[in-house]
All heavy atoms as an XYZ file, in Angstrom:
783
protein
N     189.420    129.875    193.647
C     189.578    131.255    194.060
C     190.982    131.667    193.661
O     191.957    131.195    194.227
C     189.342    131.282    195.573
C     189.586    132.561    196.331
S     188.712    133.996    195.766
C     190.106    135.002    195.360
N     191.088    132.513    192.662
C     192.406    132.920    192.187
C     192.627    134.414    192.373
O     191.700    135.169    192.635
C     192.586    132.539    190.721
C     191.718    133.358    189.785
O     190.620    133.781    190.195
O     192.132    133.567    188.641
N     193.878    134.790    192.259
C     194.289    136.192    192.282
C     195.041    136.466    190.991
O     195.704    135.574    190.447
C     195.245    136.472    193.459
C     194.606    136.272    194.806
O     193.503    136.793    195.018
O     195.218    135.606    195.650
N     194.958    137.692    190.522
C     195.730    138.067    189.337
C     197.217    137.976    189.670
O     197.632    138.240    190.800
C     195.379    139.488    188.914
N     198.002    137.574    188.714
C     199.447    137.483    188.896
C     200.100    138.582    188.073
O     199.892    138.665    186.869
C     199.962    136.119    188.449
C     201.443    135.960    188.725
O     201.987    136.625    189.595
N     202.085    135.085    187.996
N     200.838    139.444    188.724
C     201.536    140.518    188.036
C     202.818    140.833    188.791
O     202.819    140.897    190.028
C     200.658    141.775    187.972
O     201.424    142.875    187.517
N     203.884    141.053    188.044
C     205.152    141.424    188.680
C     205.064    142.816    189.292
O     205.928    143.209    190.069
C     206.331    141.345    187.691
C     206.107    142.300    186.511
C     206.538    139.923    187.215
C     207.304    142.459    185.609
N     204.013    143.568    188.946
C     203.857    144.924    189.454
C     203.125    144.990    190.787
O     203.034    146.045    191.389
C     203.149    145.798    188.412
C     203.880    145.825    187.104
C     203.365    145.198    185.985
C     205.114    146.460    187.001
C     204.043    145.204    184.782
C     205.807    146.476    185.801
C     205.272    145.846    184.689
N     202.568    143.879    191.250
C     201.886    143.845    192.546
C     202.935    143.567    193.617
O     203.564    142.506    193.594
C     200.790    142.760    192.581
C     199.732    143.039    191.521
C     200.153    142.683    193.974
C     198.717    141.917    191.355
N     203.152    144.516    194.531
C     204.137    144.274    195.596
C     203.738    143.077    196.455
O     202.551    142.806    196.656
C     204.104    145.560    196.427
C     203.458    146.581    195.563
C     202.538    145.832    194.635
N     204.736    142.355    196.945
C     204.475    141.159    197.755
C     203.573    141.482    198.940
O     202.653    140.731    199.248
C     205.785    140.550    198.233
C     205.610    139.294    199.051
C     206.920    138.598    199.357
C     207.904    139.557    199.965
N     209.211    138.983    200.246
N     203.814    142.611    199.610
C     202.993    142.957    200.777
C     201.522    143.109    200.394
O     200.643    142.778    201.180
C     203.512    144.219    201.474
C     203.391    145.494    200.687
C     203.910    146.685    201.492
C     203.781    147.976    200.749
N     202.434    148.442    200.546
N     201.249    143.553    199.182
C     199.863    143.659    198.726
C     199.305    142.297    198.314
O     198.120    142.023    198.494
C     199.752    144.639    197.558
C     200.010    146.073    197.980
O     199.885    146.384    199.190
O     200.366    146.891    197.103
N     200.153    141.448    197.752
C     199.715    140.101    197.347
C     199.347    139.254    198.562
O     198.546    138.329    198.445
C     200.817    139.421    196.544
N     199.914    139.581    199.726
C     199.613    138.820    200.947
C     198.274    139.223    201.556
O     197.736    138.516    202.397
C     200.735    139.000    201.972
C     202.113    138.504    201.533
C     203.143    138.773    202.627
C     202.089    137.039    201.165
N     197.734    140.351    201.124
C     196.430    140.824    201.607
C     195.356    140.235    200.703
O     195.086    140.749    199.622
C     196.366    142.350    201.569
C     197.367    143.039    202.451
C     197.305    144.536    202.247
C     198.395    145.238    203.030
N     198.435    146.675    202.707
N     194.768    139.152    201.126
C     193.786    138.470    200.268
C     192.399    138.464    200.899
O     191.808    137.429    201.132
C     194.267    137.079    199.884
C     194.499    136.153    201.070
O     194.584    136.642    202.201
O     194.584    134.938    200.848
N     191.872    139.667    201.110
C     190.542    139.812    201.700
C     189.472    139.123    200.855
O     188.511    138.577    201.379
C     190.179    141.290    201.896
C     190.986    142.001    202.961
C     192.243    142.671    202.408
O     192.490    142.593    201.183
O     193.000    143.251    203.197
N     189.655    139.157    199.532
C     188.679    138.516    198.644
C     188.611    137.008    198.926
O     187.534    136.433    198.971
C     189.067    138.782    197.188
C     188.047    138.294    196.178
C     188.396    138.766    194.778
C     189.220    137.705    194.087
N     189.425    137.958    192.652
N     189.749    136.383    199.137
C     189.787    134.945    199.443
C     189.136    134.682    200.802
O     188.398    133.714    200.975
C     191.225    134.430    199.429
C     191.333    132.950    199.779
C     192.742    132.411    199.577
N     192.983    132.212    198.150
C     193.663    133.047    197.372
N     194.213    134.129    197.873
N     193.813    132.815    196.089
N     189.386    135.546    201.774
C     188.781    135.398    203.097
C     187.263    135.497    202.994
O     186.539    134.682    203.564
C     189.365    136.433    204.082
C     190.843    136.117    204.355
C     188.553    136.469    205.381
C     191.596    137.211    205.090
N     186.770    136.477    202.239
C     185.311    136.603    202.048
C     184.754    135.358    201.352
O     183.680    134.875    201.701
C     184.972    137.863    201.240
C     185.061    139.142    202.018
C     184.455    140.316    201.259
N     185.001    140.491    199.925
C     186.091    141.196    199.624
N     186.773    141.797    200.587
N     186.496    141.315    198.378
N     185.477    134.854    200.367
C     185.043    133.664    199.647
C     184.902    132.477    200.601
O     183.855    131.828    200.642
C     186.040    133.331    198.534
C     185.809    131.985    197.893
C     184.838    131.819    196.915
C     186.549    130.876    198.284
C     184.615    130.578    196.330
C     186.332    129.636    197.706
C     185.367    129.491    196.738
O     185.151    128.262    196.171
N     185.950    132.179    201.358
C     185.903    131.031    202.266
C     184.907    131.245    203.396
O     184.214    130.313    203.802
C     187.288    130.710    202.828
C     188.140    129.960    201.853
C     189.361    130.461    201.428
C     187.733    128.736    201.332
C     190.150    129.775    200.525
C     188.510    128.043    200.429
C     189.720    128.570    200.025
O     190.489    127.887    199.124
N     184.808    132.449    203.888
C     183.854    132.734    204.956
C     182.427    132.479    204.471
O     181.632    131.814    205.147
C     184.010    134.184    205.431
O     183.082    134.479    206.424
N     182.108    132.983    203.300
C     180.781    132.766    202.742
C     180.528    131.307    202.415
O     179.453    130.764    202.706
N     181.510    130.653    201.838
C     181.369    129.243    201.472
C     181.140    128.387    202.709
O     180.241    127.551    202.742
C     182.615    128.769    200.722
C     182.456    127.395    200.130
C     182.042    127.242    198.816
C     182.685    126.249    200.878
C     181.874    125.984    198.261
C     182.520    124.990    200.339
C     182.114    124.870    199.025
O     181.940    123.627    198.490
N     181.942    128.610    203.737
C     181.817    127.793    204.948
C     180.546    128.113    205.725
O     179.982    127.234    206.367
C     183.069    127.946    205.815
C     184.327    127.337    205.181
C     185.565    127.733    205.968
C     184.211    125.827    205.069
N     180.087    129.358    205.644
C     178.798    129.694    206.271
C     177.667    128.924    205.599
O     176.770    128.404    206.266
C     178.529    131.197    206.166
O     179.427    131.919    206.969
N     177.709    128.843    204.274
C     176.687    128.082    203.545
C     176.819    126.587    203.796
O     175.815    125.873    203.862
C     176.761    128.393    202.052
C     176.160    129.743    201.741
O     174.979    129.965    201.963
N     176.979    130.653    201.257
N     178.036    126.107    203.945
C     178.242    124.699    204.278
C     177.647    124.389    205.650
O     176.981    123.369    205.834
C     179.739    124.362    204.255
C     180.111    122.915    204.534
C     179.538    121.988    203.469
C     181.619    122.775    204.613
N     177.844    125.292    206.597
C     177.263    125.119    207.930
C     175.739    125.083    207.856
O     175.100    124.256    208.515
C     177.718    126.243    208.857
C     177.188    126.120    210.261
C     177.601    127.290    211.131
O     177.657    128.431    210.680
N     177.902    126.997    212.389
N     175.161    125.952    207.049
C     173.701    125.962    206.889
C     173.227    124.640    206.296
O     172.195    124.100    206.711
C     173.275    127.130    206.002
N     173.978    124.094    205.338
C     173.603    122.809    204.740
C     173.669    121.690    205.774
O     172.798    120.807    205.807
C     174.519    122.496    203.558
N     174.673    121.733    206.641
C     174.793    120.723    207.704
C     173.596    120.819    208.643
O     173.004    119.810    209.017
C     176.129    120.893    208.464
C     177.306    120.525    207.555
C     176.149    120.048    209.732
C     178.660    120.934    208.106
N     173.231    122.057    209.005
C     172.075    122.245    209.889
C     170.782    121.757    209.238
O     169.854    121.361    209.926
C     171.950    123.717    210.285
C     173.009    124.158    211.264
C     172.858    125.627    211.627
C     173.908    126.052    212.622
N     173.811    127.483    212.950
N     170.744    121.787    207.892
C     169.574    121.291    207.159
C     169.597    119.779    206.970
O     168.708    119.222    206.347
C     169.479    121.966    205.784
C     168.950    123.383    205.868
O     168.409    123.771    206.920
O     169.079    124.114    204.860
N     170.663    119.127    207.465
C     170.701    117.681    207.420
C     171.694    117.062    206.445
O     171.742    115.835    206.316
N     172.458    117.864    205.733
C     173.453    117.291    204.813
C     174.541    116.570    205.614
O     174.995    117.052    206.645
C     174.084    118.379    203.951
S     172.969    119.038    202.721
N     174.943    115.431    205.127
C     175.938    114.599    205.792
C     177.328    114.957    205.266
O     177.850    114.304    204.365
C     175.618    113.123    205.555
C     176.557    112.214    206.321
O     177.249    112.643    207.228
N     176.568    110.956    205.944
N     177.937    115.982    205.816
C     179.256    116.442    205.379
C     180.315    115.724    206.194
O     180.298    115.754    207.419
C     179.391    117.976    205.544
C     180.787    118.444    205.176
C     178.337    118.690    204.708
N     181.236    115.076    205.494
C     182.297    114.304    206.163
C     183.580    115.109    206.333
O     184.409    114.780    207.161
C     182.610    113.037    205.365
C     181.441    112.083    205.263
C     181.177    111.440    206.578
C     180.074    110.392    206.435
N     179.793    109.722    207.660
N     183.778    116.130    205.528
C     185.015    116.912    205.642
C     185.053    118.027    204.617
O     184.195    118.123    203.738
N     186.046    118.861    204.734
C     186.239    119.981    203.824
C     187.714    120.345    203.836
O     188.371    120.247    204.870
C     185.404    121.190    204.268
C     185.694    122.419    203.427
C     185.065    122.599    202.210
C     186.616    123.370    203.843
C     185.341    123.695    201.420
C     186.900    124.476    203.052
C     186.268    124.625    201.838
O     186.546    125.701    201.061
N     188.236    120.750    202.699
C     189.586    121.300    202.663
C     189.661    122.378    201.594
O     188.889    122.374    200.640
C     190.649    120.213    202.430
C     190.561    119.541    201.093
C     191.347    119.968    200.029
C     189.713    118.460    200.890
C     191.287    119.343    198.801
C     189.647    117.829    199.660
C     190.433    118.268    198.611
N     190.564    123.309    201.808
C     190.795    124.366    200.818
C     191.698    123.779    199.746
O     192.859    123.504    200.004
C     191.450    125.568    201.479
N     191.153    123.540    198.558
C     191.925    122.896    197.503
C     193.111    123.756    197.112
O     192.992    124.936    196.852
C     191.063    122.654    196.276
C     191.888    122.227    195.099
C     192.115    122.941    193.965
C     192.617    121.006    194.966
N     192.928    122.239    193.129
C     193.258    121.038    193.726
C     192.792    119.897    195.784
C     194.058    120.000    193.268
C     193.594    118.870    195.330
C     194.207    118.926    194.086
N     194.245    123.128    197.092
C     195.450    123.767    196.612
C     196.495    122.688    196.387
O     196.875    121.994    197.301
C     195.966    124.775    197.648
O     197.151    125.365    197.190
N     196.879    122.493    195.167
C     197.960    121.567    194.862
C     199.228    122.393    194.991
O     199.695    123.004    194.057
C     197.803    121.007    193.444
C     198.877    120.041    192.974
C     198.939    118.813    193.876
C     198.608    119.629    191.532
N     199.744    122.428    196.233
C     200.730    123.402    196.685
C     200.084    124.758    196.465
O     199.309    125.197    197.267
C     202.075    123.234    196.007
C     202.787    121.940    196.364
C     204.082    121.778    195.612
C     203.052    121.856    197.847
N     200.377    125.452    195.430
C     199.680    126.702    195.151
C     198.926    126.591    193.827
O     198.712    127.572    193.143
C     200.647    127.878    195.173
C     201.152    128.125    196.570
O     200.354    128.457    197.446
O     202.351    127.935    196.782
N     198.523    125.390    193.482
C     197.693    125.025    192.336
C     197.996    125.803    191.055
O     197.368    126.798    190.762
C     196.211    125.170    192.685
C     195.338    124.481    191.645
O     195.822    123.792    190.774
N     194.049    124.682    191.749
N     198.938    125.301    190.302
C     199.231    125.892    189.006
C     198.074    125.595    188.083
O     197.817    124.456    187.724
C     200.541    125.339    188.454
C     201.008    126.055    187.252
C     201.489    127.325    187.202
C     201.039    125.568    185.910
N     201.826    127.673    185.927
C     201.556    126.594    185.115
C     200.682    124.368    185.317
C     201.729    126.471    183.753
C     200.860    124.242    183.958
C     201.382    125.275    183.193
N     197.327    126.603    187.736
C     196.129    126.426    186.920
C     196.526    126.149    185.481
O     197.122    126.984    184.817
C     195.249    127.670    187.004
C     194.017    127.624    186.163
C     193.078    126.496    186.562
O     192.945    126.229    187.756
O     192.484    125.889    185.665
N     196.207    124.968    185.007
C     196.672    124.528    183.695
C     196.187    125.432    182.574
O     196.940    125.722    181.638
C     196.226    123.084    183.450
C     196.733    122.184    184.525
C     195.992    121.577    185.494
C     198.095    121.833    184.794
N     196.812    120.865    186.341
C     198.113    121.001    185.930
C     199.309    122.139    184.191
C     199.268    120.473    186.461
C     200.470    121.611    184.720
C     200.438    120.786    185.830
N     194.980    125.887    182.620
C     194.454    126.711    181.528
C     194.998    128.136    181.566
O     195.141    128.779    180.537
C     192.936    126.746    181.595
N     195.312    128.646    182.753
C     195.730    130.042    182.886
C     197.244    130.202    182.956
O     197.742    131.315    182.894
C     195.080    130.653    184.131
N     197.973    129.107    183.122
C     199.419    129.219    183.258
C     199.789    130.046    184.470
O     199.216    129.880    185.530
N     200.693    130.956    184.294
C     201.136    131.792    185.418
C     200.397    133.128    185.476
O     200.816    134.042    186.164
C     202.641    132.031    185.341
C     203.451    130.798    185.658
C     204.117    130.101    184.663
C     203.525    130.326    186.960
C     204.843    128.970    184.953
C     204.248    129.186    187.263
C     204.912    128.513    186.260
O     205.631    127.388    186.560
N     199.276    133.260    184.765
C     198.542    134.523    184.788
C     197.669    134.654    186.035
O     197.214    135.744    186.354
C     197.692    134.676    183.531
O     196.726    133.653    183.475
N     197.427    133.544    186.737
C     196.657    133.558    187.978
C     197.454    132.868    189.075
O     198.277    132.008    188.806
C     195.333    132.805    187.804
O     194.479    133.493    186.946
N     197.169    133.265    190.308
C     197.774    132.617    191.469
C     196.662    132.015    192.313
O     195.582    132.578    192.417
C     198.566    133.616    192.312
C     199.856    134.048    191.656
C     200.593    134.995    192.595
N     201.861    135.375    192.061
C     203.025    134.841    192.424
N     203.058    133.901    193.344
N     204.144    135.251    191.897
N     196.965    130.890    192.923
C     196.000    130.176    193.737
C     196.624    129.879    195.090
O     197.842    129.922    195.251
C     195.604    128.850    193.069
C     194.821    129.042    191.817
C     195.456    129.349    190.630
C     193.449    128.922    191.824
C     194.735    129.533    189.470
C     192.713    129.105    190.671
C     193.360    129.406    189.490
N     195.814    129.555    196.056
C     196.317    129.048    197.314
C     196.419    130.083    198.419
O     196.231    131.280    198.221
N     196.725    129.559    199.598
C     196.809    130.370    200.805
C     198.209    130.948    201.011
O     198.417    131.745    201.921
C     196.423    129.523    202.025
C     195.050    128.839    201.946
C     194.851    127.939    203.157
C     193.942    129.846    201.817
N     199.133    130.548    200.158
C     200.518    131.008    200.271
C     200.948    131.686    198.979
O     200.605    131.235    197.888
C     201.461    129.833    200.579
C     201.334    129.348    201.991
C     200.306    128.484    202.349
C     202.206    129.769    202.988
C     200.154    128.047    203.640
C     202.065    129.339    204.288
C     201.035    128.478    204.613
O     200.887    128.059    205.907
N     201.704    132.755    199.124
C     202.297    133.453    197.986
C     203.638    132.805    197.687
O     204.467    132.654    198.583
C     202.499    134.938    198.332
C     203.236    135.708    197.278
C     202.564    136.196    196.173
C     204.594    135.940    197.394
C     203.241    136.913    195.201
C     205.280    136.653    196.429
C     204.604    137.136    195.326
N     203.839    132.398    196.444
C     205.110    131.811    196.024
C     205.907    132.891    195.305
O     205.455    133.453    194.307
C     204.892    130.605    195.085
C     206.227    130.038    194.629
C     204.060    129.540    195.775
N     207.091    133.181    195.838
C     207.949    134.209    195.258
C     208.832    133.571    194.186
O     209.808    132.903    194.494
C     208.799    134.850    196.356
C     209.502    136.110    195.877
O     209.620    136.296    194.642
O     209.935    136.890    196.730
N     208.472    133.786    192.937
C     209.217    133.198    191.823
C     210.618    133.789    191.699
O     211.472    133.207    191.052
C     208.461    133.397    190.506
C     207.101    132.771    190.485
C     205.982    133.517    190.136
C     206.913    131.435    190.821
C     204.718    132.948    190.112
C     205.648    130.858    190.806
C     204.569    131.622    190.443
O     203.322    131.060    190.415
N     210.820    134.952    192.292
C     212.121    135.625    192.205
C     213.073    135.217    193.327
O     214.231    135.583    193.301
C     211.929    137.134    192.255
C     211.146    137.672    191.088
C     211.009    139.161    191.224
N     210.207    139.710    190.155
C     210.020    140.993    189.977
N     210.572    141.856    190.792
N     209.281    141.414    188.985
N     212.563    134.515    194.342
C     213.388    134.164    195.505
C     213.324    132.659    195.774
O     212.848    132.218    196.821
C     212.919    134.962    196.727
C     213.838    134.800    197.929
O     214.959    134.263    197.777
O     213.432    135.199    199.037
N     213.763    131.873    194.791
C     213.886    130.427    194.972
C     212.575    129.758    195.409
O     212.569    128.825    196.207
C     215.021    130.106    195.950
C     215.528    128.693    195.795
O     215.459    128.125    194.709
N     216.031    128.127    196.867
N     211.446    130.288    194.931
C     210.115    129.755    195.214
C     209.762    129.774    196.708
O     208.979    128.948    197.183
C     209.944    128.344    194.647
C     210.148    128.214    193.140
C     209.993    126.763    192.711
C     209.196    129.108    192.369
N     210.315    130.733    197.433
C     209.994    130.876    198.852
C     208.507    131.159    199.000
O     207.922    131.889    198.210
C     210.813    132.007    199.467
C     210.662    132.108    200.959
C     211.640    133.098    201.552
C     211.429    133.170    203.055
N     212.294    134.181    203.659
N     207.896    130.563    200.018
C     206.464    130.717    200.247
C     206.206    131.615    201.456
O     206.868    131.484    202.479
C     205.821    129.349    200.452
C     205.661    128.607    199.142
C     205.454    127.135    199.329
N     204.970    126.466    198.144
C     205.652    126.303    197.024
N     206.857    126.773    196.919
N     205.127    125.649    195.996
N     205.211    132.473    201.294
C     204.816    133.407    202.345
C     203.327    133.220    202.626
O     202.519    133.215    201.693
C     205.054    134.856    201.906
C     206.501    135.183    201.651
C     207.071    134.977    200.400
C     207.293    135.691    202.668
C     208.398    135.269    200.159
C     208.629    135.993    202.443
C     209.169    135.790    201.188
O     210.493    136.071    200.957
N     202.931    133.090    203.892
C     201.504    132.935    204.197
C     200.738    134.229    203.907
O     201.187    135.315    204.250
C     201.479    132.598    205.685
C     202.777    133.111    206.224
C     203.763    133.066    205.086
N     199.588    134.073    203.265
C     198.702    135.215    203.033
C     197.835    135.418    204.270
O     197.822    134.593    205.180
C     197.825    134.952    201.806
C     198.617    134.812    200.516
C     197.686    134.493    199.355
C     198.449    134.226    198.085
N     197.549    133.810    196.996
N     197.082    136.508    204.315
C     196.204    136.779    205.459
C     195.197    135.662    205.670
O     194.774    135.408    206.786
C     195.460    138.105    205.262
C     196.306    139.321    205.440
C     195.515    140.595    205.204
O     194.497    140.591    204.510
N     195.988    141.679    205.765
N     194.814    134.980    204.608
C     193.830    133.906    204.726
C     194.346    132.745    205.578
O     193.550    132.025    206.174
C     193.410    133.404    203.347
O     194.537    133.063    202.570
N     195.658    132.573    205.673
C     196.215    131.527    206.540
C     195.847    131.820    207.991
O     195.371    130.948    208.715
C     197.750    131.408    206.371
C     198.355    130.529    207.442
C     198.096    130.883    204.992
N     196.046    133.069    208.413
C     195.698    133.445    209.790
C     194.193    133.346    209.998
O     193.729    132.921    211.058
C     196.196    134.855    210.119
C     196.032    135.234    211.567
C     196.766    134.290    212.509
O     197.939    133.990    212.319
N     196.075    133.798    213.523
N     193.400    133.721    208.981
C     191.953    133.623    209.096
C     191.553    132.170    209.335
O     190.739    131.884    210.210
C     191.271    134.163    207.830
C     189.778    134.086    207.933
C     188.946    135.009    208.486
C     188.947    132.996    207.512
N     187.649    134.568    208.425
C     187.623    133.331    207.834
C     189.195    131.777    206.899
C     186.554    132.497    207.551
C     188.135    130.929    206.624
C     186.824    131.306    206.950
N     192.125    131.233    208.565
C     191.815    129.814    208.754
C     192.248    129.332    210.137
O     191.523    128.564    210.778
C     192.467    128.950    207.672
C     191.531    128.579    206.562
C     191.621    129.187    205.332
C     190.558    127.621    206.758
C     190.755    128.859    204.303
C     189.681    127.272    205.737
C     189.785    127.900    204.514
N     193.405    129.763    210.590
C     193.853    129.359    211.939
C     192.850    129.802    212.993
O     192.486    129.046    213.886
C     195.230    129.954    212.250
C     196.356    129.271    211.532
C     197.681    129.922    211.906
C     198.845    129.271    211.203
N     200.127    129.914    211.558
N     192.393    131.059    212.876
C     191.406    131.562    213.833
C     190.065    130.835    213.700
O     189.417    130.532    214.684
C     191.198    133.066    213.646
C     192.411    133.864    214.064
O     193.233    133.417    214.878
N     192.562    135.040    213.491
N     189.663    130.564    212.479
C     188.416    129.859    212.218
C     188.426    128.461    212.835
O     187.417    127.986    213.347
C     188.192    129.783    210.697
C     186.979    129.003    210.301
C     185.730    129.551    210.366
C     187.115    127.683    209.858
C     184.605    128.837    209.986
C     186.007    126.949    209.493
C     184.748    127.523    209.554
N     189.554    127.805    212.780
C     189.656    126.421    213.231
C     189.928    126.273    214.740
O     189.879    125.156    215.248
C     190.746    125.692    212.447
C     190.456    125.517    210.969
C     191.685    124.974    210.245
C     189.251    124.635    210.738
N     190.179    127.395    215.428
C     190.408    127.311    216.874
C     189.151    126.819    217.571
O     188.043    127.269    217.273
C     190.774    128.677    217.455
C     192.192    129.075    217.238
C     192.474    130.404    217.913
C     193.875    130.853    217.611
N     194.121    132.203    218.128
N     189.318    125.890    218.508
C     188.144    125.434    219.257
C     187.530    126.569    220.074
O     188.252    127.437    220.581
C     188.706    124.358    220.183
C     190.091    124.074    219.731
C     190.546    125.226    218.902
N     186.236    126.570    220.185
C     185.541    127.577    221.001
C     185.856    127.325    222.470
O     185.946    126.185    222.911
C     184.041    127.508    220.756
N     185.997    128.395    223.216
C     186.310    128.261    224.655
C     185.051    128.362    225.473
O     184.097    128.917    225.180
C     187.299    129.332    225.087
C     188.646    129.119    224.463
C     189.604    130.160    224.969
C     190.994    129.900    224.387
N     191.974    130.785    224.885
């Protein structure tokens, strides 16, 4: 799940990753359905080698749950999907 990388996209907009949230929500819903159908799932993680530098695309795409600011010493900022995952992983009360 990648995002376009452009110096013209403001950081505040890059942190809004609704598309990634929809992707993970749909993927995990289907994973849950597979478990209910009897699949033996041992675990799941959101793949990201830090922010996964895609070898074929170079810096034209961005990956991961964190925005890396190339202009500010590679400082990382959590995207909205980080909060979505935190809420998703909270135990039910």
